[in-house]
C-alpha positions in Angstrom: 140.5 106.0 81.2 142.1 106.7 84.5 144.6 104.3 86.2 143.2 102.1 88.9 144.5 103.1 92.3 146.2 100.4 94.4 144.2 99.0 97.3 140.8 97.6 97.9 138.0 98.5 95.5 135.5 100.8 97.2 132.5 98.8 95.8 133.9 95.5 96.9 134.5 96.9 100.4 130.8 97.8 100.6 129.8 94.3 99.4 132.0 92.7 102.1 130.4 95.0 104.7 127.0 93.9 103.6 127.9 90.2 103.6 129.3 90.4 107.1 125.9 91.4 108.6 124.2 88.2 109.8 120.5 87.9 108.8 118.5 87.6 112.0 115.6 85.9 110.3 114.0 85.6 106.9 112.3 89.0 107.2 115.6 90.7 107.9 117.3 88.9 105.1 114.5 90.0 102.7 115.0 93.6 103.9 118.8 93.4 103.2 118.1 92.0 99.8 115.5 94.7 99.0 118.1 97.4 100.0 120.5 95.9 97.5 117.8 95.8 94.8 116.8 99.4 95.5 120.4 100.6 95.1 120.7 98.7 91.8 117.5 100.2 90.5 118.4 103.7 91.5 121.8 103.2 89.9 120.2 102.1 86.6 117.9 105.1 86.7 120.9 107.4 87.2 122.6 105.9 84.2 119.6 105.8 81.9 120.4 108.2 79.0 117.4 107.3 76.9 115.2 110.1 75.7 111.4 110.2 75.9 110.3 110.2 72.2 106.6 110.8 73.1 105.9 114.5 72.9 102.6 114.2 74.8 104.5 114.3 78.1 106.0 117.8 77.5 
């Protein structure tokens, strides 16, 4: 494993930037939350190493 570099964590910097944006109304707040959910979902898809065991898809 590599050594952690000194300074602010890149991921935490992004979270802070997101939190600093004031939600204008409930719709805007929902859009911000959906963006977060979409990033998490895409990240989980990118890290999914499971193999499709059903040969009918080939």
